[in-house]
C-alpha positions in Angstrom: 29.1 -13.3 -18.1 29.9 -16.6 -16.3 30.8 -14.7 -13.2 27.5 -12.7 -13.3 25.6 -16.0 -13.7 27.3 -17.4 -10.6 26.5 -14.3 -8.7 22.8 -14.4 -9.8 22.5 -18.1 -8.8 23.8 -17.3 -5.3 21.4 -14.4 -5.0 18.4 -16.5 -6.1 19.4 -19.3 -3.6 19.5 -16.7 -0.8 16.1 -15.3 -1.8 14.6 -18.8 -1.7 16.0 -19.3 1.8 14.8 -15.9 2.9 11.2 -16.4 1.6 11.1 -20.0 2.9 9.8 -21.3 -0.4 9.5 -24.9 0.9 7.2 -23.7 3.6 5.2 -21.6 1.1 4.7 -24.7 -1.1 3.6 -26.7 1.8 1.1 -24.0 2.9 -0.1 -23.7 -0.7 -0.8 -27.4 -0.8 -2.8 -27.2 2.4 -4.8 -24.3 1.2 -5.5 -25.9 -2.2 -6.6 -29.1 -0.4 -9.0 -27.0 1.7 -10.4 -25.3 -1.4 -11.1 -28.8 -2.9 -13.1 -29.9 0.1 -16.8 -30.6 -0.3 -18.9 -27.8 1.0 -16.0 -25.3 0.8 -18.2 -22.5 -0.5 -21.0 -23.1 2.1 -19.4 -20.3 4.1 -18.7 -17.7 1.5 -16.8 -15.3 3.8 -14.5 -18.0 5.2 -14.0 -19.3 1.6 -13.0 -15.8 0.4 -10.4 -15.5 3.2 -8.9 -18.8 2.2 -8.8 -17.7 -1.5 -7.1 -14.5 -0.3 -4.5 -16.6 1.5 -3.7 -18.6 -1.7 -3.4 -15.4 -3.6 -0.9 -14.0 -1.1 1.2 -17.1 -1.2 1.2 -17.2 -5.0 2.1 -13.5 -5.0 5.4 -14.4 -3.4 6.0 -17.9 -4.8 5.1 -17.3 -8.4 7.6 -14.4 -9.0 10.4 -16.4 -7.4 9.7 -19.5 -9.5 9.5 -17.2 -12.6 13.0 -15.8 -11.7 14.4 -19.4 -11.4 13.0 -20.2 -14.9 14.4 -17.0 -16.3 17.8 -17.9 -14.8 17.7 -21.3 -16.6 16.9 -19.5 -19.8 19.8 -17.0 -19.2 22.2 -19.9 -18.7 21.1 -21.6 -21.9 21.3 -18.4 -23.9 24.8 -17.7 -22.5 26.0 -21.2 -23.4 24.6 -20.9 -27.0 26.1 -17.5 -27.4 29.5 -18.8 -26.2 29.4 -21.8 -28.6 28.3 -19.8 -31.7 30.4 -16.7 -31.1 27.8 -14.6 -32.9 27.7 -11.0 -31.8 23.9 -10.7 -32.0 23.4 -13.8 -29.8 25.8 -12.5 -27.3 24.1 -9.1 -27.2 20.7 -10.8 -26.7 22.1 -12.9 -23.9 23.5 -9.8 -22.2 20.2 -8.0 -22.5 18.3 -10.9 -21.0 20.8 -11.2 -18.2 20.6 -7.4 -17.4 16.8 -7.6 -17.2 17.0 -10.6 -14.9 19.4 -8.8 -12.6 16.9 -5.9 -12.4 14.1 -8.3 -11.5 16.3 -9.9 -8.8 17.1 -6.4 -7.4 13.3 -5.7 -7.0 12.8 -9.1 -5.3 15.7 -8.5 -2.9 14.1 -5.2 -2.0 10.8 -7.0 -1.2 12.8 -9.4 1.0 13.8 -6.4 3.1 10.2 -5.8 4.2 10.5 -7.8 7.4 8.0 -5.9 9.5 5.4 -8.2 11.3 2.6 -6.7 9.1 4.4 -5.8 5.9 2.8 -8.7 4.1 -0.8 -7.6 4.9 -3.5 -5.6 3.2 -3.6 -1.9 4.2 -6.3 0.6 5.1 -5.3 3.9 3.5 -6.9 7.1 4.8 -6.5 10.5 3.2 -7.8 13.6 5.0 -7.8 17.2 3.5 -6.3 19.9 5.7 -7.3 23.4 6.2 -8.0 25.4 3.0 -11.6 24.4 1.9 -12.0 23.5 -1.7 -8.3 23.8 -2.4 -7.3 21.1 0.1 -10.2 18.9 -0.9 -9.1 19.0 -4.5 -5.5 18.1 -3.3 -6.9 15.1 -1.4 -8.6 14.0 -4.6 -5.3 14.3 -6.5 -3.6 12.1 -3.9 -6.4 9.5 -4.2 -5.8 9.3 -7.9 -2.0 9.1 -7.4 -2.3 6.1 -5.0 -5.0 4.3 -7.0 -2.9 4.6 -10.1 0.1 3.3 -8.2 -2.0 0.3 -7.0 -3.1 -0.4 -10.6 0.5 -0.4 -11.8 1.5 -2.9 -9.1 -1.5 -5.2 -9.4 -3.2 -4.2 -6.2 -7.0 -3.8 -5.7 -8.6 -0.8 -4.0 -12.0 -0.8 -2.3 -13.5 2.4 -0.9 -15.1 1.9 2.5 -16.0 5.5 3.4 -15.8 8.8 1.5 -16.9 12.4 2.4 -17.0 14.7 -0.6 -15.9 18.3 -0.5 -18.6 21.0 -0.5 -17.7 22.2 -4.0 -15.2 19.8 -5.3 -12.7 17.0 -4.3 -12.8 14.9 -1.2 -12.8 15.9 2.4 -11.8 12.4 3.6 -11.7 8.8 2.3 -10.9 5.4 3.7 -10.0 2.6 1.3 -8.6 -0.9 1.6 -5.6 -1.7 -0.6 -5.5 -5.5 -1.2 -2.4 -7.4 -2.2 0.7 -9.0 -1.0 3.1 -6.6 0.8 1.0 -3.6 0.1 1.2 -2.4 3.7 5.0 -2.8 3.7 5.2 -0.3 0.8 2.4 2.1 1.8 3.7 2.7 5.3 6.3 4.8 3.7 3.6 7.3 2.8 2.4 8.1 6.3 2.5 11.8 7.0 1.6 15.2 5.6 1.8 15.9 1.9 2.1 19.6 0.7 1.0 21.0 -2.7 2.1 24.4 -4.1 0.4 25.5 -7.3 -1.6 28.2 -9.1 -5.2 27.6 -7.8 -7.7 26.6 -10.5 -10.4 27.9 -8.0 -8.9 31.4 -7.6 -10.2 33.9 -10.1 -7.0 36.0 -9.6 -4.8 33.0 -10.4 -2.8 33.3 -7.1 -0.5 30.6 -5.8 -1.9 28.5 -3.0 -0.4 26.0 -0.6 -2.5 23.0 0.4 -2.0 20.1 2.9 -3.5 16.6 3.2 -2.6 13.9 5.6 -2.1 10.2 4.7 -2.4 7.5 7.3 -1.9 3.8 6.7 -2.7 0.9 9.0 -2.5 -2.9 8.4 -5.6 -5.0 8.0 -5.7 -7.0 11.2 -7.1 -10.5 11.1 -8.2 -12.9 13.8 -4.7 -14.1 14.4 -4.0 -10.9 16.4 -6.0 -10.1 19.5 -7.2 -6.5 20.1 -9.5 -6.4 23.1 -12.4 -4.0 23.6 -16.0 -4.5 24.9 -19.3 -3.6 23.3 -20.0 -1.2 26.2 -17.0 0.9 25.0 -18.6 1.4 21.5 -21.2 3.9 20.3 -22.8 2.7 17.1 -24.6 5.2 14.8 -26.4 4.3 11.6 -27.2 6.7 8.8 -27.9 6.8 5.1 -24.9 6.5 2.8 -23.9 9.9 1.3 -22.6 10.6 -2.2 -23.0 12.7 -5.3 -26.4 11.2 -6.0 -28.1 8.6 -8.1 -27.1 5.0 -7.4 -24.5 6.1 -4.9 -27.1 7.1 -2.3 -28.9 4.3 -0.4 -32.5 4.7 0.5 -32.0 2.9 3.9 -29.8 3.6 6.9 -27.2 1.0 6.0 -24.1 3.1 6.7 -22.5 2.5 10.1 -20.3 4.8 12.2 -18.6 3.4 15.4 -17.0 5.5 18.0 -14.6 3.9 20.5 -15.4 6.0 23.6 -12.2 5.5 25.6 -9.9 6.6 22.8 -12.3 8.8 20.7 -11.4 6.8 17.5 -14.2 7.0 14.9 -14.5 4.6 12.0 -17.2 4.5 9.3 -18.2 2.3 6.4 -20.9 2.7 3.8 -19.6 0.6 0.9 -22.0 -2.3 1.5 -25.8 -2.2 1.3 -26.0 -4.4 4.3 -25.8 -2.7 7.7 -24.5 -6.0 9.1 -21.6 -6.1 6.6 -20.8 -2.4 7.2 -20.7 -3.0 10.9 -18.3 -5.9 10.5 -16.0 -3.8 8.3 -16.1 -1.0 10.9 -15.0 -3.4 13.7 -12.2 -4.7 11.5 -11.0 -1.1 10.8 -11.4 -0.2 14.5 -9.2 -3.2 15.6 -6.6 -2.0 13.1 -6.6 1.5 14.4 -6.4 0.4 18.0 -3.5 -1.9 17.1 -1.8 1.0 15.3 -2.3 3.3 18.4 -0.6 0.8 20.6 2.3 0.6 18.1 2.6 4.4 18.2 2.7 4.4 22.0 5.6 2.0 21.9 7.4 4.1 19.2 7.0 7.2 21.3 8.5 5.4 24.3 11.5 4.4 22.2 11.7 8.0 20.8 12.0 9.4 24.3 15.0 7.1 24.8 16.7 7.5 21.4 15.1 10.6 19.8 15.1 9.0 16.4 11.4 9.5 15.3 9.7 12.8 14.6 6.0 13.4 15.2 3.6 13.3 12.3 1.8 16.6 12.4 0.7 19.6 10.4 3.7 21.7 9.4 5.9 18.7 9.4 5.3 17.5 5.8 7.1 14.5 4.5 6.9 15.5 0.9 6.3 18.6 -1.2 4.8 18.7 -4.7 5.6 22.1 -6.3 3.8 22.9 -9.6 4.4 26.6 -9.6 6.7 28.6 -10.1 8.8 25.5 -11.0 8.0 21.8 -11.0 9.6 19.6 -8.3 8.6 16.8 -6.0 10.9 16.5 -3.0 10.8 14.0 -0.2 12.1 15.8 2.9 13.1 12.6 4.7 15.4 11.2 2.0 16.0 14.4 0.0 15.1 12.5 -3.2 13.8 14.8 -5.9 12.0 14.5 -9.2 11.2 17.2 -11.7 8.7 15.0 -13.5 5.7 16.0 -11.4 3.2 14.7 -14.0 4.6 11.2 -13.7 4.7 11.2 -9.9 1.0 12.4 -9.6 0.2 9.7 -12.1 1.3 7.1 -9.6 5.1 6.7 -10.3 6.1 6.9 -6.7 8.1 3.7 -6.3 11.4 5.6 -6.2 10.2 7.6 -3.2 8.8 4.6 -1.4 12.0 2.5 -1.9 14.3 5.4 -0.9 12.5 5.9 2.3 12.2 2.2 3.2 15.9 1.6 2.4 16.7 4.5 4.7 14.4 3.2 7.5 16.0 -0.3 7.2 19.4 1.3 7.3 20.6 0.0 3.9 
């Protein structure tokens, strides 16, 4: 046990160096001082951004400090167990130490997310493929899967735009996932997802295959410059759509912006204010333009090294088979799970971690 404690201490010290905890504490002090300034809430939008910065810092710093406290407890428990010689106390110390090692494993994995935007919030877009109601229902199932995953991991989800299917499900949706490192995790989900099942919409109970695409881009803030001019934009306003009742606005507050040079279209109807919806659209447009430039660079590298495949229909990253057997298989890592119910209920961490470890080369 003594050797395991020494190993844990070394790993924790390495984590503290990797996450630059001293720098995080300094930044946290600056942010807290700013929040205590008179008139801080005079500009609500700027204040909310500052609060979000504090949450992001705490999301990294708090778990690390909790691990250090747990390590001190483990040391104390191991010392008491050694002095007493009691079997029950030794077993309790072993259990506590094993749980601490698992928590350190998870924190070390987070430390591997070293991409320039891995720490940011993420725009998640799901779009149903060909197949009418069947694919719209599959898109709705994916929405549930990702929102449940977010709930399990303490992330928030805000819907910005949603187009419902003609009969059921969702044709497309754009939502913002808020939380530290959420983009770093969700970027593992970019691609086409395939479902095979007995269709609940088929009177003859035939087996159907449905597709839906998932795209993820980081939320880009003012620190990163993405240039475009107003003359390149076509702005349309319309009434927010939805299933009815309170979801439908009586004014044309929804905004759709088309970037004419690239054809990129973004829309937002989550706010009742046209001004706020327009601001959100511009933020999403900047993120998509930035993502497009990243993809161009990746394609240039692919032409040299041939390491990256194209994300397109027919090149699914994962298959979810519910009939005639149950299996979820990731075609990139070959990881499989027969517990389809749990996966569709948001337990996708194993698939995300397997892909990211493969991408990092670990």
